[in-house]
N, CA, C, O and the ligand as a Tripos MOL2 file, in Angstrom:
@<TRIPOS>MOLECULE
protein
  321   319    81     0     0
PROTEIN
NO_CHARGES

@<TRIPOS>ATOM
      1 N         107.7590  108.1740  118.0950 N.3       1 MET1
      2 CA        106.4260  107.4740  117.7790 C.3       1 MET1
      3 C         105.3470  108.3530  118.5000 C.2       1 MET1
      4 O         105.4170  108.9540  119.5730 O.2       1 MET1
      5 N         104.3060  108.2460  117.5700 N.am      2 GLU2
      6 CA        103.1200  109.0420  118.0510 C.3       2 GLU2
      7 C         102.1520  107.9710  118.8240 C.2       2 GLU2
      8 O         101.9780  106.8020  118.4770 O.2       2 GLU2
      9 N         101.5240  108.6740  120.0210 N.am      3 LEU3
     10 CA        100.7490  107.9600  120.8950 C.3       3 LEU3
     11 C          99.4120  108.4140  120.8840 C.2       3 LEU3
     12 O          99.1160  109.6080  120.8750 O.2       3 LEU3
     13 N          98.4500  107.3150  120.8860 N.am      4 TYR4
     14 CA         96.9700  107.8990  121.1510 C.3       4 TYR4
     15 C          96.4030  107.0400  122.2410 C.2       4 TYR4
     16 O          96.2960  105.8180  122.1400 O.2       4 TYR4
     17 N          96.0380  107.7580  123.3100 N.am      5 ASN5
     18 CA         95.7250  106.9790  124.5280 C.3       5 ASN5
     19 C          96.6910  105.9840  125.1760 C.2       5 ASN5
     20 O          96.2940  104.9870  125.7790 O.2       5 ASN5
     21 N          97.9860  106.3080  125.0190 N.am      6 GLY6
     22 CA         98.9120  105.2330  125.4890 C.3       6 GLY6
     23 C          99.1680  104.1570  124.4480 C.2       6 GLY6
     24 O         100.0380  103.3010  124.6150 O.2       6 GLY6
     25 N          98.4400  104.2120  123.4320 N.am      7 LYS7
     26 CA         98.6200  103.2840  122.3010 C.3       7 LYS7
     27 C          99.5600  103.7750  121.3350 C.2       7 LYS7
     28 O          99.6730  104.9990  121.2660 O.2       7 LYS7
     29 N         100.2510  103.0670  120.5810 N.am      8 VAL8
     30 CA        101.1930  103.5410  119.4840 C.3       8 VAL8
     31 C         100.2600  103.5270  118.1220 C.2       8 VAL8
     32 O          99.5690  102.5730  117.7660 O.2       8 VAL8
     33 N         100.3810  104.7380  117.4670 N.am      9 VAL9
     34 CA         99.6050  105.0150  116.4260 C.3       9 VAL9
     35 C         100.4950  104.4890  114.9810 C.2       9 VAL9
     36 O         101.6670  104.8380  114.8410 O.2       9 VAL9
     37 N          99.9600  103.8240  114.1900 N.am     10 CYS10
     38 CA        100.6240  103.3680  113.0300 C.3      10 CYS10
     39 C         101.1840  104.3540  112.2290 C.2      10 CYS10
     40 O         100.3810  105.2230  111.8900 O.2      10 CYS10
     41 N         102.3450  104.4830  111.8180 N.am     11 PRO11
     42 CA        103.0750  105.5030  110.9970 C.3      11 PRO11
     43 C         102.6900  105.3020  109.5060 C.2      11 PRO11
     44 O         102.7910  106.2230  108.6950 O.2      11 PRO11
     45 N         102.2400  104.0490  109.1720 N.am     12 ARG12
     46 CA        101.9100  103.7940  107.8130 C.3      12 ARG12
     47 C         100.6040  104.3090  107.3050 C.2      12 ARG12
     48 O         100.4990  105.0040  106.2940 O.2      12 ARG12
     49 N          99.5130  103.8880  108.1440 N.am     13 CYS13
     50 CA         98.2970  104.4290  107.6230 C.3      13 CYS13
     51 C          97.6480  105.6040  108.2790 C.2      13 CYS13
     52 O          96.4350  105.7980  108.3530 O.2      13 CYS13
     53 N          98.6730  106.4180  108.7810 N.am     14 ASP14
     54 CA         98.3540  107.8960  109.0740 C.3      14 ASP14
     55 C          97.2790  108.0660  110.0080 C.2      14 ASP14
     56 O          96.3300  108.8260  109.8120 O.2      14 ASP14
     57 N          97.4690  107.2000  111.2410 N.am     15 GLY15
     58 CA         96.5290  107.5100  112.3450 C.3      15 GLY15
     59 C          95.3710  106.7180  112.3320 C.2      15 GLY15
     60 O          94.6360  106.8400  113.3120 O.2      15 GLY15
     61 N          94.9880  105.8160  111.3170 N.am     16 ASN16
     62 CA         93.9700  105.0530  111.4210 C.3      16 ASN16
     63 C          93.9930  103.6800  112.3460 C.2      16 ASN16
     64 O          93.0010  103.1880  112.8820 O.2      16 ASN16
     65 N          95.1420  103.2480  112.4040 N.am     17 GLY17
     66 CA         95.5510  102.1640  112.9640 C.3      17 GLY17
     67 C          96.3340  102.2670  114.2640 C.2      17 GLY17
     68 O          97.0170  103.2560  114.5290 O.2      17 GLY17
     69 N          96.2030  101.1320  115.1270 N.am     18 LEU18
     70 CA         97.0280  101.2070  116.2970 C.3      18 LEU18
     71 C          97.9100   99.7920  116.3160 C.2      18 LEU18
     72 O          97.5570   98.7420  115.7800 O.2      18 LEU18
     73 N          98.9700   99.9860  116.9570 N.am     19 ILE19
     74 CA        100.0110   98.8360  116.9350 C.3      19 ILE19
     75 C          99.9120   98.1060  118.1170 C.2      19 ILE19
     76 O         100.2980   98.5570  119.1960 O.2      19 ILE19
     77 N          99.3870   96.9420  117.9650 N.am     20 GLY20
     78 CA         99.2940   95.9080  119.2380 C.3      20 GLY20
     79 C         100.4990   94.8580  118.9530 C.2      20 GLY20
     80 O         100.9580   94.5640  117.8490 O.2      20 GLY20
     81 N         100.8770   94.3890  120.1640 N.am     21 LYS21
     82 CA        101.8550   93.3060  120.3380 C.3      21 LYS21
     83 C         101.2150   91.9880  120.1690 C.2      21 LYS21
     84 O         100.0890   91.8430  120.6440 O.2      21 LYS21
     85 N         101.7620   91.0500  119.5800 N.am     22 HIS22
     86 CA        101.4070   89.7470  119.2270 C.3      22 HIS22
     87 C         102.3940   88.7580  119.3860 C.2      22 HIS22
     88 O         103.5920   89.0340  119.3400 O.2      22 HIS22
     89 N         101.9330   87.5440  119.5820 N.am     23 LYS23
     90 CA        102.9270   86.4900  119.5150 C.3      23 LYS23
     91 C         102.4060   85.4980  118.3420 C.2      23 LYS23
     92 O         101.2190   85.1930  118.2220 O.2      23 LYS23
     93 N         103.3960   85.0540  117.5290 N.am     24 VAL24
     94 CA        103.0810   84.1640  116.3790 C.3      24 VAL24
     95 C         103.5540   82.8170  116.9010 C.2      24 VAL24
     96 O         104.7270   82.4530  116.9730 O.2      24 VAL24
     97 N         102.5770   82.1950  117.2210 N.am     25 GLU25
     98 CA        102.8950   80.7410  117.9980 C.3      25 GLU25
     99 C         103.5570   79.7570  117.1520 C.2      25 GLU25
    100 O         104.1990   78.8450  117.6720 O.2      25 GLU25
    101 N         103.4380   79.8860  115.7240 N.am     26 ASP26
    102 CA        104.0360   79.0820  114.8110 C.3      26 ASP26
    103 C         105.5080   79.2710  114.7610 C.2      26 ASP26
    104 O         106.2760   78.3650  114.4370 O.2      26 ASP26
    105 N         105.8780   80.4520  115.0830 N.am     27 LEU27
    106 CA        107.2860   80.8200  114.9530 C.3      27 LEU27
    107 C         107.9050   81.1330  116.3130 C.2      27 LEU27
    108 O         109.1220   81.3100  116.3680 O.2      27 LEU27
    109 N         107.1200   81.2170  117.4680 N.am     28 LYS28
    110 CA        107.6550   81.4020  118.7090 C.3      28 LYS28
    111 C         108.3870   83.0240  118.7390 C.2      28 LYS28
    112 O         109.4510   83.2540  119.3130 O.2      28 LYS28
    113 N         107.6790   83.9290  118.0920 N.am     29 ILE29
    114 CA        108.2770   85.2460  118.0190 C.3      29 ILE29
    115 C         107.2800   86.2140  118.2650 C.2      29 ILE29
    116 O         106.0960   86.0820  117.9540 O.2      29 ILE29
    117 N         107.8290   87.2800  118.8810 N.am     30 ILE30
    118 CA        106.9430   88.5030  119.1590 C.3      30 ILE30
    119 C         106.7860   89.4320  117.9170 C.2      30 ILE30
    120 O         107.8010   89.6270  117.2500 O.2      30 ILE30
    121 N         105.6930   89.9860  117.5620 N.am     31 ILE31
    122 CA        105.5940   90.7940  116.4020 C.3      31 ILE31
    123 C         104.6100   91.8160  116.7520 C.2      31 ILE31
    124 O         103.6160   91.5480  117.4270 O.2      31 ILE31
    125 N         104.8920   93.0780  116.2680 N.am     32 TYR32
    126 CA        103.9580   94.1030  116.4210 C.3      32 TYR32
    127 C         103.1800   94.4780  115.1570 C.2      32 TYR32
    128 O         103.7920   94.7120  114.1150 O.2      32 TYR32
    129 N         101.8380   94.5400  115.2240 N.am     33 ILE33
    130 CA        101.1000   94.5620  114.0030 C.3      33 ILE33
    131 C         100.0500   95.7110  114.1140 C.2      33 ILE33
    132 O          99.4180   95.9220  115.1490 O.2      33 ILE33
    133 N          99.9140   96.4320  112.9790 N.am     34 CYS34
    134 CA         98.9430   97.4190  113.0560 C.3      34 CYS34
    135 C          97.5520   96.7730  112.7320 C.2      34 CYS34
    136 O          97.4640   96.0290  111.7550 O.2      34 CYS34
    137 N          96.3550   97.0570  113.5990 N.am     35 ASP35
    138 CA         95.1610   96.4030  113.5180 C.3      35 ASP35
    139 C          94.3050   97.0450  112.3910 C.2      35 ASP35
    140 O          93.1090   96.7670  112.3130 O.2      35 ASP35
    141 N          94.8670   97.8560  111.5610 N.am     36 GLU36
    142 CA         94.2480   98.6000  110.3780 C.3      36 GLU36
    143 C          94.7580   97.9270  108.9990 C.2      36 GLU36
    144 O          94.0540   97.3030  108.2050 O.2      36 GLU36
    145 N          96.1290   98.1930  108.8960 N.am     37 CYS37
    146 CA         96.5890   97.9080  107.4950 C.3      37 CYS37
    147 C          97.5750   96.6130  107.6250 C.2      37 CYS37
    148 O          98.1630   96.2990  106.5900 O.2      37 CYS37
    149 N          97.7880   95.9190  108.6630 N.am     38 ASP38
    150 CA         98.5760   94.7720  108.8280 C.3      38 ASP38
    151 C         100.0080   94.9800  108.4050 C.2      38 ASP38
    152 O         100.6560   94.0740  107.8800 O.2      38 ASP38
    153 N         100.5130   96.2290  108.6480 N.am     39 ALA39
    154 CA        102.0280   96.4850  108.5430 C.3      39 ALA39
    155 C         102.6350   95.8730  109.8870 C.2      39 ALA39
    156 O         102.0590   96.0160  110.9660 O.2      39 ALA39
    157 N         103.6600   95.2830  109.7670 N.am     40 SER40
    158 CA        104.1560   94.5860  110.9690 C.3      40 SER40
    159 C         105.5780   94.9600  111.2900 C.2      40 SER40
    160 O         106.2720   95.4340  110.3910 O.2      40 SER40
    161 N         106.0510   94.7920  112.4530 N.am     41 TRP41
    162 CA        107.4680   95.0350  112.8040 C.3      41 TRP41
    163 C         107.8530   93.8930  113.8120 C.2      41 TRP41
    164 O         107.0360   93.2420  114.4640 O.2      41 TRP41
    165 N         109.2010   93.7480  113.8410 N.am     42 LEU42
    166 CA        109.7270   92.5830  114.6610 C.3      42 LEU42
    167 C         110.1310   93.3370  116.0050 C.2      42 LEU42
    168 O         110.1200   92.6590  117.0320 O.2      42 LEU42
    169 N         110.4500   94.5440  116.0790 N.am     43 ASP43
    170 CA        110.7500   95.0080  117.3170 C.3      43 ASP43
    171 C         109.9260   96.2780  117.7140 C.2      43 ASP43
    172 O         108.9750   96.6390  117.0200 O.2      43 ASP43
    173 N         110.2940   96.9250  118.8020 N.am     44 GLU44
    174 CA        109.5540   98.0430  119.0160 C.3      44 GLU44
    175 C         109.8620   99.2930  118.4330 C.2      44 GLU44
    176 O         109.2410  100.3090  118.7440 O.2      44 GLU44
    177 N         110.8570   99.2850  117.5410 N.am     45 ASP45
    178 CA        111.1450  100.4010  116.7130 C.3      45 ASP45
    179 C         110.0740  100.5490  115.4250 C.2      45 ASP45
    180 O         110.3520  100.2410  114.2660 O.2      45 ASP45
    181 N         108.9160  101.0360  115.8400 N.am     46 VAL46
    182 CA        107.9260  101.1570  114.7750 C.3      46 VAL46
    183 C         108.0760  102.3830  113.9960 C.2      46 VAL46
    184 O         107.6030  103.4590  114.3610 O.2      46 VAL46
    185 N         108.8300  102.1880  112.7750 N.am     47 SER47
    186 CA        109.0140  103.4570  111.9480 C.3      47 SER47
    187 C         108.6530  102.9760  110.6180 C.2      47 SER47
    188 O         108.6470  101.7800  110.3230 O.2      47 SER47
    189 N         108.3190  104.0370  109.7260 N.am     48 LEU48
    190 CA        107.6290  103.8580  108.6440 C.3      48 LEU48
    191 C         108.5960  103.0710  107.3200 C.2      48 LEU48
    192 O         108.1260  102.5600  106.3040 O.2      48 LEU48
    193 N         110.0720  103.1690  107.7100 N.am     49 ASP49
    194 CA        110.7970  102.7070  106.6250 C.3      49 ASP49
    195 C         111.1840  101.2790  107.1140 C.2      49 ASP49
    196 O         112.0160  100.6530  106.4590 O.2      49 ASP49
    197 N         110.6470  100.7490  108.1880 N.am     50 ARG50
    198 CA        111.0200   99.4140  108.6110 C.3      50 ARG50
    199 C         109.8020   98.3600  108.5790 C.2      50 ARG50
    200 O         109.9560   97.2180  109.0100 O.2      50 ARG50
    201 N         108.7010   98.7680  108.0950 N.am     51 PHE51
    202 CA        107.5930   97.7310  108.3100 C.3      51 PHE51
    203 C         107.6630   96.6780  107.1920 C.2      51 PHE51
    204 O         108.3040   96.8080  106.1500 O.2      51 PHE51
    205 N         106.9580   95.6720  107.5280 N.am     52 GLN52
    206 CA        106.9510   94.3720  106.5040 C.3      52 GLN52
    207 C         105.2880   94.0990  106.4080 C.2      52 GLN52
    208 O         104.5840   94.1660  107.4150 O.2      52 GLN52
    209 N         104.8580   93.8470  105.3450 N.am     53 ASP53
    210 CA        103.4740   93.4200  105.3220 C.3      53 ASP53
    211 C         103.3880   92.0880  106.0680 C.2      53 ASP53
    212 O         104.2650   91.2450  105.8780 O.2      53 ASP53
    213 N         102.3650   91.8550  106.9160 N.am     54 LEU54
    214 CA        102.2110   90.7150  107.7960 C.3      54 LEU54
    215 C         101.9950   89.5190  106.8620 C.2      54 LEU54
    216 O         102.5390   88.4750  107.2200 O.2      54 LEU54
    217 N         101.2780   89.4990  105.7040 N.am     55 THR55
    218 CA        101.0530   88.2980  105.0580 C.3      55 THR55
    219 C         102.3660   87.8250  104.2570 C.2      55 THR55
    220 O         102.6830   86.6560  104.0360 O.2      55 THR55
    221 N         103.0340   88.9410  103.8860 N.am     56 THR56
    222 CA        104.2920   88.6450  103.2420 C.3      56 THR56
    223 C         105.4040   88.0810  104.1330 C.2      56 THR56
    224 O         106.2460   87.2390  103.8220 O.2      56 THR56
    225 N         105.2410   88.7110  105.3040 N.am     57 PHE57
    226 CA        106.3940   88.2030  106.4760 C.3      57 PHE57
    227 C         106.0790   86.8010  106.6320 C.2      57 PHE57
    228 O         106.9760   85.9620  106.5490 O.2      57 PHE57
    229 N         104.7940   86.4580  106.8650 N.am     58 LEU58
    230 CA        104.5660   85.0970  107.2310 C.3      58 LEU58
    231 C         104.8560   83.9770  106.1720 C.2      58 LEU58
    232 O         105.3230   82.8600  106.3910 O.2      58 LEU58
    233 N         104.4310   84.5900  104.8330 N.am     59 GLU59
    234 CA        104.6360   83.5890  103.7930 C.3      59 GLU59
    235 C         106.2020   83.1110  103.3790 C.2      59 GLU59
    236 O         106.5970   82.0310  102.9400 O.2      59 GLU59
    237 N         106.9010   84.2980  103.6820 N.am     60 THR60
    238 CA        108.4050   84.0890  103.4680 C.3      60 THR60
    239 C         108.9230   82.9650  104.5290 C.2      60 THR60
    240 O         109.8740   82.2100  104.3260 O.2      60 THR60
    241 N         108.2090   82.9960  105.5600 N.am     61 ARG61
    242 CA        108.5140   81.8690  106.4820 C.3      61 ARG61
    243 C         107.7050   80.5420  106.3760 C.2      61 ARG61
    244 O         107.7760   79.6940  107.2660 O.2      61 ARG61
    245 N         106.9720   80.3920  105.3220 N.am     62 GLY62
    246 CA        106.4100   79.2680  105.1180 C.3      62 GLY62
    247 C         104.9730   79.1470  105.6970 C.2      62 GLY62
    248 O         104.4240   78.0540  105.5620 O.2      62 GLY62
    249 N         104.3260   80.1070  106.3010 N.am     63 ILE63
    250 CA        103.1090   80.1380  106.8300 C.3      63 ILE63
    251 C         101.9760   80.9010  106.3030 C.2      63 ILE63
    252 O         102.1660   82.1150  106.2200 O.2      63 ILE63
    253 N         100.7570   80.4190  105.9030 N.am     64 LYS64
    254 CA         99.8800   81.1830  105.4140 C.3      64 LYS64
    255 C          99.1600   81.9850  106.5060 C.2      64 LYS64
    256 O          98.8800   81.5110  107.6070 O.2      64 LYS64
    257 N          98.9020   83.1500  106.1430 N.am     65 TYR65
    258 CA         98.1480   84.1090  107.0460 C.3      65 TYR65
    259 C          96.8350   83.6040  107.8020 C.2      65 TYR65
    260 O          96.4820   83.8420  108.9570 O.2      65 TYR65
    261 N          96.2010   82.8230  106.7940 N.am     66 LYS66
    262 CA         94.8270   82.3970  107.5220 C.3      66 LYS66
    263 C          95.3120   81.0380  108.4110 C.2      66 LYS66
    264 O          94.4450   80.6740  109.2060 O.2      66 LYS66
    265 N          96.2700   80.4110  108.4120 N.am     67 ASP67
    266 CA         96.6170   79.3700  109.2140 C.3      67 ASP67
    267 C          97.3630   79.7260  110.2660 C.2      67 ASP67
    268 O          97.3450   78.9120  111.1890 O.2      67 ASP67
    269 N          98.1470   80.8820  110.4500 N.am     68 ALA68
    270 CA         98.7860   81.3080  111.4260 C.3      68 ALA68
    271 C          98.0010   81.4810  112.7530 C.2      68 ALA68
    272 O          96.8630   81.9480  112.7700 O.2      68 ALA68
    273 N          98.6290   81.1040  113.7970 N.am     69 GLN69
    274 CA         98.2300   81.0770  115.2330 C.3      69 GLN69
    275 C          98.8780   82.4770  115.8090 C.2      69 GLN69
    276 O         100.0550   82.4400  116.1690 O.2      69 GLN69
    277 N          98.1890   83.6290  115.8980 N.am     70 ILE70
    278 CA         98.6150   84.7600  116.3730 C.3      70 ILE70
    279 C          97.8710   85.0690  117.6860 C.2      70 ILE70
    280 O          96.6410   85.1250  117.7140 O.2      70 ILE70
    281 N          98.5350   85.2420  118.6290 N.am     71 VAL71
    282 CA         98.0450   85.5810  120.0640 C.3      71 VAL71
    283 C          98.0390   87.0100  120.1480 C.2      71 VAL71
    284 O          99.0540   87.6190  119.8080 O.2      71 VAL71
    285 N          96.9390   87.6800  120.5930 N.am     72 ASP72
    286 CA         96.9350   89.1430  120.7280 C.3      72 ASP72
    287 C          97.4240   89.4190  122.3340 C.2      72 ASP72
    288 O          96.8990   88.8990  123.3190 O.2      72 ASP72
    289 N          98.4790   90.3010  122.3400 N.am     73 LEU73
    290 CA         99.0190   90.6070  123.6960 C.3      73 LEU73
    291 C          98.6340   91.9460  124.1330 C.2      73 LEU73
    292 O          99.0210   92.3610  125.2250 O.2      73 LEU73
    293 N          97.9230   92.6300  123.3880 N.am     74 GLY74
    294 CA         97.4500   93.9650  123.8290 C.3      74 GLY74
    295 C          98.1040   95.0700  123.2030 C.2      74 GLY74
    296 O          99.0240   94.8700  122.4110 O.2      74 GLY74
    297 N          97.6540   96.3740  123.5270 N.am     75 TYR75
    298 CA         98.1410   97.4530  123.1030 C.3      75 TYR75
    299 C          99.0460   98.1860  124.0390 C.2      75 TYR75
    300 O          99.5850   99.2230  123.6510 O.2      75 TYR75
    301 N          99.2720   97.6820  125.3490 N.am     76 GLY76
    302 CA         99.8530   98.5290  126.2360 C.3      76 GLY76
    303 C         101.3030   98.1150  126.4050 C.2      76 GLY76
    304 O         101.8150   98.1870  127.5230 O.2      76 GLY76
    305 N         102.0240   97.6650  125.3100 N.am     77 TRP77
    306 CA        103.2200   97.2830  125.4350 C.3      77 TRP77
    307 C         104.3500   98.5010  125.5010 C.2      77 TRP77
    308 O         105.4780   98.2720  125.9380 O.2      77 TRP77
    309 N         103.9520   99.8040  125.0340 N.am     78 PHE78
    310 CA        104.8490  100.7510  124.8620 C.3      78 PHE78
    311 C         104.9910  101.5840  126.0560 C.2      78 PHE78
    312 O         104.0480  102.3340  126.3080 O.2      78 PHE78
    313 N         105.9880  101.5860  126.8230 N.am     79 LYS79
    314 CA        106.1580  102.4840  128.0120 C.3      79 LYS79
    315 C         106.9590  103.5660  127.6040 C.2      79 LYS79
    316 O         107.9090  103.4030  126.8380 O.2      79 LYS79
    317 N         106.5920  104.8270  128.1330 N.am     80 THR80
    318 CA        107.2580  105.9140  128.0700 C.3      80 THR80
    319 C         108.1770  106.1740  129.2690 C.2      80 THR80
    320 O         108.8640  107.1940  129.3100 O.2      80 THR80
    321 ZN         98.5070  100.7450  109.7080 Zn       81 ZN81
@<TRIPOS>BOND
     1     1     2 1
     2     2     3 1
     3     3     4 2
     4     3     5 am
     5     5     6 1
     6     6     7 1
     7     7     8 2
     8     7     9 am
     9     9    10 1
    10    10    11 1
    11    11    12 2
    12    11    13 am
    13    13    14 1
    14    14    15 1
    15    15    16 2
    16    15    17 am
    17    17    18 1
    18    18    19 1
    19    19    20 2
    20    19    21 am
    21    21    22 1
    22    22    23 1
    23    23    24 2
    24    23    25 am
    25    25    26 1
    26    26    27 1
    27    27    28 2
    28    27    29 am
    29    29    30 1
    30    30    31 1
    31    31    32 2
    32    31    33 am
    33    33    34 1
    34    34    35 1
    35    35    36 2
    36    35    37 am
    37    37    38 1
    38    38    39 1
    39    39    40 2
    40    39    41 am
    41    41    42 1
    42    42    43 1
    43    43    44 2
    44    43    45 am
    45    45    46 1
    46    46    47 1
    47    47    48 2
    48    47    49 am
    49    49    50 1
    50    50    51 1
    51    51    52 2
    52    51    53 am
    53    53    54 1
    54    54    55 1
    55    55    56 2
    56    55    57 am
    57    57    58 1
    58    58    59 1
    59    59    60 2
    60    59    61 am
    61    61    62 1
    62    62    63 1
    63    63    64 2
    64    63    65 am
    65    65    66 1
    66    66    67 1
    67    67    68 2
    68    67    69 am
    69    69    70 1
    70    70    71 1
    71    71    72 2
    72    71    73 am
    73    73    74 1
    74    74    75 1
    75    75    76 2
    76    75    77 am
    77    77    78 1
    78    78    79 1
    79    79    80 2
    80    79    81 am
    81    81    82 1
    82    82    83 1
    83    83    84 2
    84    83    85 am
    85    85    86 1
    86    86    87 1
    87    87    88 2
    88    87    89 am
    89    89    90 1
    90    90    91 1
    91    91    92 2
    92    91    93 am
    93    93    94 1
    94    94    95 1
    95    95    96 2
    96    95    97 am
    97    97    98 1
    98    98    99 1
    99    99   100 2
   100    99   101 am
   101   101   102 1
   102   102   103 1
   103   103   104 2
   104   103   105 am
   105   105   106 1
   106   106   107 1
   107   107   108 2
   108   107   109 am
   109   109   110 1
   110   110   111 1
   111   111   112 2
   112   111   113 am
   113   113   114 1
   114   114   115 1
   115   115   116 2
   116   115   117 am
   117   117   118 1
   118   118   119 1
   119   119   120 2
   120   119   121 am
   121   121   122 1
   122   122   123 1
   123   123   124 2
   124   123   125 am
   125   125   126 1
   126   126   127 1
   127   127   128 2
   128   127   129 am
   129   129   130 1
   130   130   131 1
   131   131   132 2
   132   131   133 am
   133   133   134 1
   134   134   135 1
   135   135   136 2
   136   135   137 am
   137   137   138 1
   138   138   139 1
   139   139   140 2
   140   139   141 am
   141   141   142 1
   142   142   143 1
   143   143   144 2
   144   143   145 am
   145   145   146 1
   146   146   147 1
   147   147   148 2
   148   147   149 am
   149   149   150 1
   150   150   151 1
   151   151   152 2
   152   151   153 am
   153   153   154 1
   154   154   155 1
   155   155   156 2
   156   155   157 am
   157   157   158 1
   158   158   159 1
   159   159   160 2
   160   159   161 am
   161   161   162 1
   162   162   163 1
   163   163   164 2
   164   163   165 am
   165   165   166 1
   166   166   167 1
   167   167   168 2
   168   167   169 am
   169   169   170 1
   170   170   171 1
   171   171   172 2
   172   171   173 am
   173   173   174 1
   174   174   175 1
   175   175   176 2
   176   175   177 am
   177   177   178 1
   178   178   179 1
   179   179   180 2
   180   179   181 am
   181   181   182 1
   182   182   183 1
   183   183   184 2
   184   183   185 am
   185   185   186 1
   186   186   187 1
   187   187   188 2
   188   187   189 am
   189   189   190 1
   190   190   191 1
   191   191   192 2
   192   191   193 am
   193   193   194 1
   194   194   195 1
   195   195   196 2
   196   195   197 am
   197   197   198 1
   198   198   199 1
   199   199   200 2
   200   199   201 am
   201   201   202 1
   202   202   203 1
   203   203   204 2
   204   203   205 am
   205   205   206 1
   206   206   207 1
   207   207   208 2
   208   207   209 am
   209   209   210 1
   210   210   211 1
   211   211   212 2
   212   211   213 am
   213   213   214 1
   214   214   215 1
   215   215   216 2
   216   215   217 am
   217   217   218 1
   218   218   219 1
   219   219   220 2
   220   219   221 am
   221   221   222 1
   222   222   223 1
   223   223   224 2
   224   223   225 am
   225   225   226 1
   226   226   227 1
   227   227   228 2
   228   227   229 am
   229   229   230 1
   230   230   231 1
   231   231   232 2
   232   231   233 am
   233   233   234 1
   234   234   235 1
   235   235   236 2
   236   235   237 am
   237   237   238 1
   238   238   239 1
   239   239   240 2
   240   239   241 am
   241   241   242 1
   242   242   243 1
   243   243   244 2
   244   243   245 am
   245   245   246 1
   246   246   247 1
   247   247   248 2
   248   247   249 am
   249   249   250 1
   250   250   251 1
   251   251   252 2
   252   251   253 am
   253   253   254 1
   254   254   255 1
   255   255   256 2
   256   255   257 am
   257   257   258 1
   258   258   259 1
   259   259   260 2
   260   259   261 am
   261   261   262 1
   262   262   263 1
   263   263   264 2
   264   263   265 am
   265   265   266 1
   266   266   267 1
   267   267   268 2
   268   267   269 am
   269   269   270 1
   270   270   271 1
   271   271   272 2
   272   271   273 am
   273   273   274 1
   274   274   275 1
   275   275   276 2
   276   275   277 am
   277   277   278 1
   278   278   279 1
   279   279   280 2
   280   279   281 am
   281   281   282 1
   282   282   283 1
   283   283   284 2
   284   283   285 am
   285   285   286 1
   286   286   287 1
   287   287   288 2
   288   287   289 am
   289   289   290 1
   290   290   291 1
   291   291   292 2
   292   291   293 am
   293   293   294 1
   294   294   295 1
   295   295   296 2
   296   295   297 am
   297   297   298 1
   298   298   299 1
   299   299   300 2
   300   299   301 am
   301   301   302 1
   302   302   303 1
   303   303   304 2
   304   303   305 am
   305   305   306 1
   306   306   307 1
   307   307   308 2
   308   307   309 am
   309   309   310 1
   310   310   311 1
   311   311   312 2
   312   311   313 am
   313   313   314 1
   314   314   315 1
   315   315   316 2
   316   315   317 am
   317   317   318 1
   318   318   319 1
   319   319   320 2
@<TRIPOS>SUBSTRUCTURE
     1 MET1         2 RESIDUE 1 A MET
     2 GLU2         6 RESIDUE 1 A GLU
     3 LEU3        10 RESIDUE 1 A LEU
     4 TYR4        14 RESIDUE 1 A TYR
     5 ASN5        18 RESIDUE 1 A ASN
     6 GLY6        22 RESIDUE 1 A GLY
     7 LYS7        26 RESIDUE 1 A LYS
     8 VAL8        30 RESIDUE 1 A VAL
     9 VAL9        34 RESIDUE 1 A VAL
    10 CYS10       38 RESIDUE 1 A CYS
    11 PRO11       42 RESIDUE 1 A PRO
    12 ARG12       46 RESIDUE 1 A ARG
    13 CYS13       50 RESIDUE 1 A CYS
    14 ASP14       54 RESIDUE 1 A ASP
    15 GLY15       58 RESIDUE 1 A GLY
    16 ASN16       62 RESIDUE 1 A ASN
    17 GLY17       66 RESIDUE 1 A GLY
    18 LEU18       70 RESIDUE 1 A LEU
    19 ILE19       74 RESIDUE 1 A ILE
    20 GLY20       78 RESIDUE 1 A GLY
    21 LYS21       82 RESIDUE 1 A LYS
    22 HIS22       86 RESIDUE 1 A HIS
    23 LYS23       90 RESIDUE 1 A LYS
    24 VAL24       94 RESIDUE 1 A VAL
    25 GLU25       98 RESIDUE 1 A GLU
    26 ASP26      102 RESIDUE 1 A ASP
    27 LEU27      106 RESIDUE 1 A LEU
    28 LYS28      110 RESIDUE 1 A LYS
    29 ILE29      114 RESIDUE 1 A ILE
    30 ILE30      118 RESIDUE 1 A ILE
    31 ILE31      122 RESIDUE 1 A ILE
    32 TYR32      126 RESIDUE 1 A TYR
    33 ILE33      130 RESIDUE 1 A ILE
    34 CYS34      134 RESIDUE 1 A CYS
    35 ASP35      138 RESIDUE 1 A ASP
    36 GLU36      142 RESIDUE 1 A GLU
    37 CYS37      146 RESIDUE 1 A CYS
    38 ASP38      150 RESIDUE 1 A ASP
    39 ALA39      154 RESIDUE 1 A ALA
    40 SER40      158 RESIDUE 1 A SER
    41 TRP41      162 RESIDUE 1 A TRP
    42 LEU42      166 RESIDUE 1 A LEU
    43 ASP43      170 RESIDUE 1 A ASP
    44 GLU44      174 RESIDUE 1 A GLU
    45 ASP45      178 RESIDUE 1 A ASP
    46 VAL46      182 RESIDUE 1 A VAL
    47 SER47      186 RESIDUE 1 A SER
    48 LEU48      190 RESIDUE 1 A LEU
    49 ASP49      194 RESIDUE 1 A ASP
    50 ARG50      198 RESIDUE 1 A ARG
    51 PHE51      202 RESIDUE 1 A PHE
    52 GLN52      206 RESIDUE 1 A GLN
    53 ASP53      210 RESIDUE 1 A ASP
    54 LEU54      214 RESIDUE 1 A LEU
    55 THR55      218 RESIDUE 1 A THR
    56 THR56      222 RESIDUE 1 A THR
    57 PHE57      226 RESIDUE 1 A PHE
    58 LEU58      230 RESIDUE 1 A LEU
    59 GLU59      234 RESIDUE 1 A GLU
    60 THR60      238 RESIDUE 1 A THR
    61 ARG61      242 RESIDUE 1 A ARG
    62 GLY62      246 RESIDUE 1 A GLY
    63 ILE63      250 RESIDUE 1 A ILE
    64 LYS64      254 RESIDUE 1 A LYS
    65 TYR65      258 RESIDUE 1 A TYR
    66 LYS66      262 RESIDUE 1 A LYS
    67 ASP67      266 RESIDUE 1 A ASP
    68 ALA68      270 RESIDUE 1 A ALA
    69 GLN69      274 RESIDUE 1 A GLN
    70 ILE70      278 RESIDUE 1 A ILE
    71 VAL71      282 RESIDUE 1 A VAL
    72 ASP72      286 RESIDUE 1 A ASP
    73 LEU73      290 RESIDUE 1 A LEU
    74 GLY74      294 RESIDUE 1 A GLY
    75 TYR75      298 RESIDUE 1 A TYR
    76 GLY76      302 RESIDUE 1 A GLY
    77 TRP77      306 RESIDUE 1 A TRP
    78 PHE78      310 RESIDUE 1 A PHE
    79 LYS79      314 RESIDUE 1 A LYS
    80 THR80      318 RESIDUE 1 A THR
    81 ZN81       321 GROUP 0 **** ****
C-alpha cells in the first residue's frame, strides 16, 4: 500500500484520494472509503482488484447512499 503523510493513498484513482475509515451505522460495519472516488473496502486490504463502489455496496444491502449514516473515523487507521 502506498502512503502519503501516514495516510493510505487510493489505488483506484491514482493518488488523488485518501482512504478513510468509516462506520456505517445502518449496518454496524467498518468500511474503508476513498474520499475522492468513493471506492470502498470491507477490510484493511486496500487493493485495486478488491474495491466496491460505495453506492452499489450500500444499495445491495438495501440502503440509499443519501440516507446512509456513515461516521468518519479518520485517516490514521493504518499502522506500519
Ligand atoms: Zn479513489
